[in-house]
Backbone as CSV, one residue per row, in Angstrom:
resi,resn,N_x,N_y,N_z,CA_x,CA_y,CA_z,C_x,C_y,C_z
1,MET,0.825,-1.208,0.000,0.000,0.000,0.000,0.850,1.244,0.000
2,LYS,1.976,1.216,0.731,2.851,2.391,0.777,3.440,2.680,-0.597
3,LEU,3.795,1.597,-1.294,4.334,1.803,-2.638,3.286,2.412,-3.544
4,TRP,2.040,2.018,-3.415,0.951,2.552,-4.256,0.761,4.035,-4.001
5,LYS,0.878,4.452,-2.713,0.679,5.859,-2.391,1.806,6.736,-2.923
6,LEU,3.028,6.183,-3.036,4.149,6.979,-3.536,4.114,7.119,-5.058
7,ALA,3.430,6.271,-5.737,3.439,6.265,-7.202,2.997,7.588,-7.807
8,PRO,1.877,8.246,-7.340,1.488,9.529,-7.921,2.553,10.589,-7.743
9,ALA,3.232,10.617,-6.598,4.276,11.623,-6.373,5.423,11.428,-7.344
10,VAL,5.800,10.153,-7.562,6.875,9.863,-8.513,6.478,10.287,-9.917
11,ALA,5.234,10.041,-10.271,4.736,10.414,-11.597,4.772,11.922,-11.792
12,ILE,4.380,12.677,-10.747,4.385,14.143,-10.837,5.797,14.661,-11.016
13,LEU,6.755,14.090,-10.252,8.149,14.516,-10.353,8.691,14.246,-11.750
14,ALA,8.408,13.091,-12.313,8.869,12.747,-13.655,8.276,13.677,-14.683
15,ALA,7.005,14.026,-14.513,6.358,14.943,-15.448,7.018,16.304,-15.402
16,GLY,7.393,16.733,-14.172,8.052,18.027,-14.032,9.383,18.054,-14.742
17,LEU,10.155,16.965,-14.643,11.439,16.891,-15.324,11.261,16.924,-16.828
18,THR,10.267,16.216,-17.302,9.996,16.187,-18.740,9.611,17.564,-19.248
19,ALA,8.908,18.325,-18.428,8.440,19.645,-18.853,9.562,20.658,-18.918
20,THR,10.611,20.522,-18.064,11.673,21.530,-18.051,12.698,21.320,-19.144
21,GLN,12.853,20.098,-19.647,13.881,19.838,-20.642,13.664,20.620,-21.943
22,PRO,12.455,20.675,-22.538,12.262,21.492,-23.733,12.534,22.964,-23.483
23,ALA,12.198,23.465,-22.307,12.451,24.878,-21.998,13.940,25.160,-21.975
24,GLN,14.721,24.261,-21.383,16.165,24.438,-21.361,16.738,24.389,-22.767
25,ALA,16.263,23.472,-23.581,16.750,23.369,-24.957,16.435,24.626,-25.737
26,ALA,15.234,25.190,-25.509,14.849,26.411,-26.205,15.763,27.561,-25.827
27,THR,16.171,27.615,-24.541,17.081,28.667,-24.095,18.427,28.534,-24.779
28,GLN,18.920,27.297,-24.897,20.195,27.082,-25.565,20.118,27.473,-27.035
29,ARG,19.030,27.155,-27.702,18.889,27.492,-29.112,18.732,28.983,-29.328
30,ALA,18.343,29.722,-28.313,18.076,31.153,-28.477,19.349,31.962,-28.644
31,THR,20.522,31.399,-28.257,21.780,32.116,-28.412,22.119,32.250,-29.889
32,ALA,22.319,33.485,-30.346,22.578,33.733,-31.766,23.998,33.318,-32.130
33,ALA,24.214,33.028,-33.417,25.549,32.757,-33.949,25.954,33.965,-34.777
34,CYS,26.907,34.735,-34.277,27.309,36.004,-34.897,28.509,35.778,-35.812
35,ALA,28.346,36.095,-37.109,29.414,35.916,-38.090,30.250,37.190,-38.211
36,LEU,31.527,37.015,-38.513,32.415,38.141,-38.778,32.437,38.396,-40.276
37,ALA,31.992,39.584,-40.687,31.996,39.950,-42.105,33.364,40.531,-42.436
38,ILE,34.236,39.687,-42.936,35.620,40.038,-43.216,35.878,39.808,-44.702
39,PRO,36.709,40.637,-45.371,36.991,40.375,-46.791,37.556,38.971,-46.990
40,ALA,37.053,38.243,-47.961,37.549,36.891,-48.227,38.986,36.935,-48.732
41,ARG,39.344,38.001,-49.446,40.708,38.169,-49.926,41.118,39.625,-49.773
42,ILE,42.321,39.841,-49.297,42.846,41.194,-49.164,44.143,41.291,-49.952
43,SER,44.369,42.470,-50.512,45.486,42.675,-51.417,46.449,43.703,-50.845
44,VAL,47.711,43.329,-50.752,48.754,44.237,-50.288,49.222,45.062,-51.487
45,SER,48.966,46.361,-51.444,49.215,47.177,-52.631,49.782,48.555,-52.315
46,GLY,50.247,48.762,-51.081,50.775,50.066,-50.717,51.636,49.983,-49.473
47,SER,52.232,51.126,-49.098,53.093,51.154,-47.921,52.317,50.869,-46.650
48,TYR,51.049,51.248,-46.636,50.196,50.858,-45.518,48.845,50.437,-46.072
49,ASN,48.320,49.340,-45.536,47.095,48.753,-46.061,46.062,48.662,-44.950
50,LEU,44.936,49.336,-45.139,43.875,49.392,-44.135,42.642,48.663,-44.646
51,PHE,42.077,47.820,-43.791,40.916,47.032,-44.162,39.838,47.155,-43.077
52,TYR,38.605,46.785,-43.441,37.479,46.919,-42.523,36.804,45.575,-42.320
53,ALA,36.407,45.348,-41.084,35.605,44.178,-40.730,34.309,44.677,-40.102
54,ARG,33.247,43.900,-40.237,31.942,44.297,-39.709,31.271,43.112,-39.025
55,LEU,30.358,43.415,-38.128,29.525,42.363,-37.564,28.545,41.927,-38.647
56,GLY,28.482,40.642,-38.898,27.710,40.154,-40.024,26.415,39.470,-39.642
57,ALA,26.085,38.430,-40.392,24.809,37.729,-40.233,24.691,37.127,-38.829
58,GLY,23.508,37.248,-38.255,23.216,36.648,-36.962,23.672,37.450,-35.764
59,CYS,24.244,38.634,-35.981,24.734,39.443,-34.859,23.614,40.356,-34.351
60,PRO,23.130,40.159,-33.122,22.020,40.971,-32.596,22.396,42.446,-32.461
61,ASP,21.405,43.310,-32.533,21.629,44.747,-32.346,22.091,45.070,-30.933
62,SER,21.843,44.157,-30.001,22.186,44.409,-28.604,23.671,44.204,-28.301
63,ILE,24.463,43.762,-29.279,25.893,43.536,-29.020,26.577,44.856,-28.689
64,TYR,27.289,44.866,-27.563,28.053,46.039,-27.140,29.556,45.793,-27.276
65,THR,29.969,44.529,-27.065,31.382,44.156,-27.176,31.506,42.783,-27.832
66,ALA,32.413,42.689,-28.798,32.725,41.402,-29.428,34.192,41.449,-29.843
67,VAL,34.906,40.354,-29.605,36.343,40.337,-29.869,36.744,39.033,-30.559
68,TRP,37.547,39.174,-31.620,38.172,38.032,-32.282,39.690,38.158,-32.169
69,LYS,40.406,37.053,-32.343,41.862,37.051,-32.384,42.322,36.529,-33.745
70,SER,43.325,37.171,-34.338,43.826,36.765,-35.648,45.100,35.937,-35.507
71,THR,45.207,34.902,-36.358,46.405,34.073,-36.417,46.793,33.869,-37.882
72,PRO,47.963,34.368,-38.323,48.923,35.207,-37.603,48.302,36.545,-37.192
73,ALA,48.950,37.222,-36.247,48.422,38.500,-35.758,48.545,39.577,-36.825
74,VAL,47.437,40.258,-37.119,47.446,41.321,-38.125,46.938,42.646,-37.559
75,THR,46.922,42.758,-36.236,46.573,44.026,-35.613,47.658,44.369,-34.599
76,ALA,47.672,45.629,-34.171,48.673,46.068,-33.202,48.320,45.659,-31.781
77,LYS,47.127,45.190,-31.567,46.692,44.795,-30.225,47.237,43.415,-29.863
78,PRO,47.362,43.127,-28.565,47.877,41.819,-28.134,47.093,40.667,-28.761
79,GLN,47.828,39.634,-29.213,47.243,38.437,-29.824,46.477,38.778,-31.105
80,GLY,46.779,39.919,-31.700,46.101,40.296,-32.937,44.613,40.479,-32.751
81,ARG,44.221,41.043,-31.630,42.796,41.182,-31.310,42.100,42.189,-32.235
82,LEU,40.921,41.814,-32.688,40.038,42.697,-33.449,38.836,42.973,-32.571
83,GLU,38.690,44.215,-32.132,37.713,44.527,-31.094,36.581,45.418,-31.614
84,PHE,35.354,44.984,-31.356,34.161,45.793,-31.575,33.700,46.241,-30.184
85,THR,33.795,47.524,-29.901,33.472,48.021,-28.559,32.462,49.158,-28.620
86,LYS,31.800,49.387,-27.486,30.839,50.484,-27.318,29.739,50.461,-28.385
87,GLY,29.334,49.262,-28.773,28.241,49.111,-29.728,28.621,49.313,-31.179
88,SER,29.904,49.536,-31.463,30.334,49.720,-32.856,30.180,48.423,-33.631
89,ARG,29.758,48.527,-34.873,29.596,47.352,-35.722,30.648,47.306,-36.826
90,THR,31.646,48.191,-36.738,32.744,48.234,-37.699,34.067,48.330,-36.954
91,ALA,35.086,47.608,-37.420,36.424,47.673,-36.835,37.454,47.678,-37.963
92,GLN,38.618,48.269,-37.705,39.675,48.375,-38.697,40.872,47.512,-38.311
93,PHE,41.606,47.080,-39.330,42.895,46.434,-39.106,43.768,46.704,-40.330
94,GLY,45.070,46.562,-40.165,45.957,46.825,-41.290,47.396,46.502,-40.958
95,PHE,48.260,46.568,-41.985,49.674,46.293,-41.781,50.481,46.955,-42.886
96,SER,51.779,47.039,-42.693,52.645,47.724,-43.643,52.875,46.869,-44.880
97,GLY,53.181,47.532,-45.981,53.492,46.811,-47.212,54.889,46.234,-47.217
98,ALA,55.759,46.759,-46.349,57.121,46.248,-46.275,57.174,44.909,-45.543
99,PHE,56.293,44.731,-44.555,56.262,43.490,-43.764,54.823,42.986,-43.661
100,PRO,54.236,42.593,-44.778,52.837,42.162,-44.747,52.678,40.746,-44.222
101,VAL,51.464,40.443,-43.760,51.094,39.071,-43.417,50.505,38.439,-44.668
102,LEU,51.113,37.377,-45.164,50.653,36.719,-46.379,50.187,35.305,-46.068
103,GLY,49.172,34.863,-46.776,48.618,33.529,-46.555,47.243,33.599,-45.931
104,THR,46.807,32.511,-45.311,45.479,32.435,-44.694,45.524,32.994,-43.276
105,ILE,44.637,33.924,-42.996,44.496,34.512,-41.670,43.227,33.933,-41.047
106,THR,43.340,33.374,-39.859,42.200,32.794,-39.153,41.762,33.728,-38.039
107,TRP,40.466,34.041,-38.003,39.900,34.915,-36.974,39.083,34.049,-36.023
108,GLN,39.595,33.866,-34.807,38.942,33.006,-33.831,38.275,33.825,-32.730
109,PRO,37.116,33.391,-32.256,36.423,34.125,-31.190,37.257,34.191,-29.915
110,ALA,37.228,35.349,-29.269,37.842,35.510,-27.948,36.708,35.668,-26.948
111,GLY,36.013,34.575,-26.671,34.827,34.626,-25.829,33.578,34.843,-26.666
112,GLY,32.491,35.243,-26.011,31.232,35.490,-26.697,30.937,36.974,-26.786
113,ALA,29.963,37.336,-27.619,29.517,38.720,-27.707,28.623,39.039,-26.518
114,THR,28.797,40.229,-25.945,28.022,40.614,-24.764,27.289,41.929,-24.990
115,ASP,26.238,42.148,-24.183,25.506,43.408,-24.264,26.133,44.428,-23.326
116,ILE,25.503,45.580,-23.169,26.067,46.666,-22.377,26.216,46.299,-20.897
117,ASN,25.488,45.281,-20.458,25.569,44.830,-19.063,26.550,43.675,-18.879
118,GLY,27.249,43.292,-19.970,28.191,42.189,-19.874,27.562,40.826,-19.977
119,VAL,26.299,40.758,-20.370,25.588,39.489,-20.512,25.786,38.962,-21.932
120,LYS,26.147,37.697,-22.042,26.370,37.097,-23.352,25.074,37.058,-24.157
121,VAL,25.147,37.533,-25.392,23.966,37.544,-26.260,24.194,36.779,-27.561
122,ALA,25.432,36.356,-27.825,25.698,35.636,-29.073,27.008,34.863,-28.979
123,ASP,27.053,33.758,-29.698,28.303,33.041,-29.924,28.975,33.631,-31.163
124,LEU,30.288,33.693,-31.165,31.024,34.239,-32.298,31.526,33.107,-33.190
125,ALA,31.446,33.311,-34.500,31.872,32.291,-35.459,33.273,32.612,-35.981
126,THR,34.035,31.572,-36.284,35.386,31.730,-36.831,35.312,32.229,-38.273
127,GLY,36.239,33.121,-38.642,36.295,33.650,-40.003,37.674,33.451,-40.616
128,TYR,37.761,33.595,-41.948,39.024,33.371,-42.655,39.228,34.439,-43.722
129,THR,40.477,34.824,-43.920,40.868,35.783,-44.940,42.146,35.278,-45.607
130,VAL,42.281,35.490,-46.917,43.524,35.169,-47.613,44.188,36.464,-48.035
131,SER,45.444,36.629,-47.663,46.200,37.848,-47.965,47.335,37.532,-48.940
132,ARG,47.415,38.332,-50.009,48.508,38.199,-50.982,48.888,39.582,-51.510
133,CYS,50.036,39.665,-52.146,50.459,40.911,-52.772,49.703,41.115,-54.084
134,ALA,49.556,42.370,-54.478,48.832,42.703,-55.710,49.749,42.594,-56.924
135,SER,49.164,42.258,-58.053,49.846,42.356,-59.337,49.067,43.326,-60.214
136,VAL,49.748,43.943,-61.171,49.131,44.941,-62.043,49.605,44.702,-63.467
137,ALA,48.655,44.694,-64.404,48.984,44.532,-65.818,48.486,45.736,-66.601
138,ALA,49.328,46.251,-67.472,48.954,47.344,-68.369,49.094,46.851,-69.804
139,LEU,48.168,47.273,-70.660,48.180,46.844,-72.052,47.991,48.047,-72.962
140,SER,48.851,48.195,-73.942,48.713,49.240,-74.953,48.957,48.597,-76.315
141,GLY,48.596,49.294,-77.382,48.773,48.703,-78.702,48.452,49.668,-79.827
142,GLY,48.729,49.238,-81.030,48.456,50.045,-82.205,48.250,49.157,-83.414
143,ARG,47.663,49.731,-84.461,47.438,49.005,-85.707,48.074,49.768,-86.866
144,GLN,48.665,49.010,-87.767,49.192,49.571,-89.007,48.872,48.594,-90.122
145,GLY,47.923,48.981,-90.963,47.432,48.057,-91.959,46.717,46.904,-91.291
146,SER,47.127,45.697,-91.606,46.495,44.519,-90.993,47.225,44.059,-89.730
147,ARG,48.340,44.711,-89.410,49.135,44.283,-88.262,48.684,44.996,-86.990
148,THR,48.525,44.210,-85.920,48.222,44.754,-84.599,49.391,44.417,-83.672
149,ALA,49.908,45.440,-82.995,51.014,45.254,-82.050,50.505,45.546,-80.642
150,LEU,50.748,44.620,-79.728,50.285,44.753,-78.353,51.488,44.744,-77.400
151,LEU,51.557,45.733,-76.526,52.633,45.833,-75.542,52.059,45.613,-74.149
152,THR,52.576,44.621,-73.445,52.133,44.289,-72.085,53.231,44.645,-71.089
153,THR,52.829,45.284,-69.990,53.746,45.599,-68.895,53.157,45.035,-67.608
154,VAL,53.950,44.256,-66.868,53.456,43.577,-65.659,54.327,43.973,-64.459
155,SER,53.664,44.308,-63.351,54.356,44.648,-62.109,53.688,43.916,-60.950
156,TYR,54.358,43.876,-59.805,53.778,43.293,-58.593,54.329,44.016,-57.376
157,TRP,53.581,43.967,-56.266,54.035,44.616,-55.041,55.126,43.768,-54.410
158,ARG,56.254,44.425,-54.099,57.416,43.725,-53.556,57.624,44.082,-52.088
159,PRO,57.313,43.150,-51.174,57.591,43.408,-49.757,59.086,43.648,-49.530
160,LEU,59.412,44.214,-48.384,60.775,44.621,-48.032,61.211,45.836,-48.849
161,HIS,61.060,45.777,-50.174,61.379,46.942,-50.995,60.302,48.011,-50.882
162,ASP,59.099,47.590,-50.443,57.996,48.512,-50.166,57.596,49.321,-51.400
163,ARG,57.449,48.640,-52.531,57.092,49.325,-53.782,56.691,48.289,-54.835
164,TYR,56.109,48.797,-55.942,55.856,47.945,-57.097,57.143,47.787,-57.886
165,GLU,57.355,46.576,-58.419,58.494,46.314,-59.281,58.034,45.541,-60.510
166,ARG,58.737,45.724,-61.612,58.416,45.000,-62.837,58.621,43.506,-62.627
167,TRP,57.725,42.721,-63.218,57.754,41.263,-63.050,58.435,40.632,-64.259
168,ALA,59.713,40.381,-64.132,60.491,39.795,-65.220,60.250,38.295,-65.320
169,GLY,60.265,37.784,-66.567,60.114,36.349,-66.785,58.744,35.803,-66.425
170,LYS,57.714,36.656,-66.429,56.362,36.221,-66.071,55.580,35.826,-67.323
171,LYS,54.992,34.640,-67.296,54.172,34.153,-68.405,52.742,34.637,-68.240
172,VAL,52.213,35.332,-69.252,50.863,35.884,-69.191,50.083,35.456,-70.434
173,LEU,48.764,35.600,-70.353,47.895,35.197,-71.459,47.222,36.414,-72.071
174,ILE,47.430,36.618,-73.366,46.703,37.655,-74.105,45.382,37.054,-74.583
175,GLN,44.295,37.769,-74.319,42.973,37.309,-74.740,42.335,38.337,-75.670
176,TYR,41.406,37.870,-76.495,40.690,38.783,-77.384,39.197,38.493,-77.340
177,GLN,38.442,39.485,-77.773,36.980,39.377,-77.847,36.541,40.039,-79.142
178,ASP,35.829,39.303,-79.986,35.319,39.888,-81.225,34.215,40.893,-80.916
179,ILE,34.168,41.965,-81.673,33.156,42.993,-81.484,31.768,42.388,-81.656
180,GLY,30.864,42.695,-80.730,29.512,42.173,-80.793,29.318,40.860,-80.065
181,THR,30.390,40.337,-79.446,30.288,39.096,-78.676,30.658,39.359,-77.222
182,THR,30.433,38.377,-76.364,30.763,38.510,-74.946,31.783,37.470,-74.488
183,THR,32.280,36.657,-75.422,33.197,35.571,-75.074,34.650,35.984,-75.264
184,TRP,35.443,35.756,-74.215,36.880,35.998,-74.317,37.577,34.708,-74.722
185,LYS,38.528,34.830,-75.668,39.271,33.672,-76.166,40.765,33.912,-76.002
186,GLY,41.499,32.818,-75.801,42.942,32.927,-75.665,43.596,33.187,-77.012
187,LEU,44.508,34.149,-77.036,45.242,34.467,-78.261,46.652,33.881,-78.215
188,ALA,47.380,34.173,-77.145,48.753,33.669,-77.054,49.282,33.820,-75.638
189,TYR,50.108,32.861,-75.229,50.893,33.005,-74.001,52.220,33.662,-74.376
190,VAL,52.601,34.681,-73.626,53.862,35.372,-73.864,54.566,35.557,-72.526
191,THR,55.879,35.754,-72.566,56.678,35.882,-71.347,57.399,37.218,-71.333
192,THR,57.315,37.911,-70.217,57.927,39.241,-70.120,59.450,39.140,-70.107
193,ASN,60.086,40.239,-70.554,61.549,40.293,-70.578,62.091,40.774,-69.233
194,SER,63.334,41.183,-69.200,63.991,41.555,-67.947,63.409,42.805,-67.312
195,VAL,62.676,43.602,-68.082,62.043,44.810,-67.521,60.522,44.650,-67.426
196,GLY,60.044,43.411,-67.443,58.628,43.136,-67.225,57.718,43.502,-68.374
197,GLN,58.242,43.517,-69.603,57.435,43.865,-70.768,57.555,42.805,-71.848
198,VAL,56.553,42.777,-72.717,56.603,41.885,-73.865,55.709,42.455,-74.962
199,THR,56.193,42.379,-76.203,55.429,42.847,-77.367,54.978,41.645,-78.186
200,TYR,53.725,41.701,-78.637,53.185,40.628,-79.460,52.586,41.235,-80.727
201,ASN,52.971,40.705,-81.894,52.467,41.170,-83.183,51.674,40.057,-83.864
202,TYR,50.533,40.433,-84.442,49.802,39.468,-85.268,48.899,40.230,-86.240
203,TYR,48.174,39.489,-87.110,47.480,40.101,-88.248,46.020,39.640,-88.316
204,PRO,45.157,40.217,-87.502,43.752,39.805,-87.510,42.940,40.464,-88.626
205,ASN,43.439,41.609,-89.149,42.743,42.358,-90.215,41.342,42.788,-89.807
206,ARG,41.149,43.055,-88.517,39.867,43.553,-88.004,40.106,44.148,-86.609
207,THR,39.155,44.944,-86.155,39.242,45.514,-84.810,38.689,44.508,-83.796
208,ARG,39.447,44.343,-82.739,39.023,43.448,-81.666,39.301,44.126,-80.322
209,ARG,38.708,43.551,-79.256,39.036,43.978,-77.896,40.105,43.037,-77.348
210,TYR,40.997,43.602,-76.506,42.087,42.803,-75.955,42.242,43.071,-74.460
211,ARG,42.711,42.053,-73.757,43.106,42.199,-72.367,44.191,41.156,-72.076
212,VAL,44.881,41.325,-70.967,45.929,40.389,-70.558,45.586,39.825,-69.189
213,TYR,45.731,38.526,-69.044,45.528,37.865,-67.757,46.880,37.473,-67.176
214,VAL,47.104,37.875,-65.916,48.334,37.541,-65.205,48.014,36.450,-64.175
215,PRO,48.470,35.222,-64.343,48.218,34.182,-63.338,48.898,34.532,-62.015
216,GLY,48.261,34.158,-60.925,48.816,34.443,-59.614,49.730,33.342,-59.120
217,THR,50.261,33.564,-57.915,51.082,32.565,-57.227,50.511,32.406,-55.822
218,THR,51.207,31.664,-54.968,50.746,31.488,-53.595,50.878,32.763,-52.769
219,SER,51.644,33.748,-53.269,51.835,34.999,-52.521,51.422,36.246,-53.298
220,ILE,51.021,36.080,-54.572,50.642,37.218,-55.421,49.305,36.906,-56.084
221,TRP,48.370,37.882,-56.026,47.067,37.695,-56.656,47.181,37.764,-58.174
222,ASP,46.270,37.082,-58.865,46.167,37.216,-60.309,45.542,38.563,-60.660
223,ASP,45.547,38.909,-61.964,45.024,40.219,-62.356,44.703,40.223,-63.842
224,TYR,43.747,41.084,-64.206,43.445,41.364,-65.607,43.807,42.816,-65.909
225,SER,44.336,43.049,-67.085,44.580,44.428,-67.517,43.268,45.076,-67.922
226,PRO,43.205,46.412,-67.988,42.056,47.062,-68.597,41.934,46.633,-70.065
227,VAL,40.717,46.708,-70.605,40.448,46.287,-71.987,40.750,47.441,-72.939
228,ILE,41.366,47.120,-74.075,41.591,48.099,-75.141,40.996,47.552,-76.447
229,SER,40.734,48.432,-77.385,40.242,48.042,-78.705,41.259,48.515,-79.760
230,ARG,41.642,47.616,-80.629,42.590,47.957,-81.698,42.227,47.208,-82.978
């Protein structure tokens, strides 16, 4: 009989436990996942390079402080910290062109995002950026009769020297587009000389659009020259 009398109490306790579990799960799901809106690729192209990061998708308006750490460090703050403070949704970071950070930069959360009272309101998501030096291609040309001559000049940003330098011995692709079409076609691969230039002559006997594609490397971005018509 005593066991029978305890059964309703046990049932009530079990029901109470069952009722609280969904509420706890709902609370856990309510925490937002805040993404870091960071450029997917950044280009080193000057003596000093400044970039912007923003609070992205899933970041509540109530965020007052959010901090990420960069690896390798690309900010002047300890551990390469990128800090959003006092409700700001934009932060800056940058580095010199003489000693740039090249390769993949990983942005890892340094804790969670908090509101003005220090209460966590969001989880921070890891972000990634790829940093490389810039390359630049210039294309000029002329026509005489049926002959078209194209001159390509290629340069790239040189760390340590802190300037652009001509890219000698670089293989590039000259492309053309017939007037009235939208398709680019390969014309010829050519290689720059010791001063980063190369001339190409051919005889299309018509006006076409031209551009040059510079393939990239693991430390230098690829590039297209502006389009010319000849």
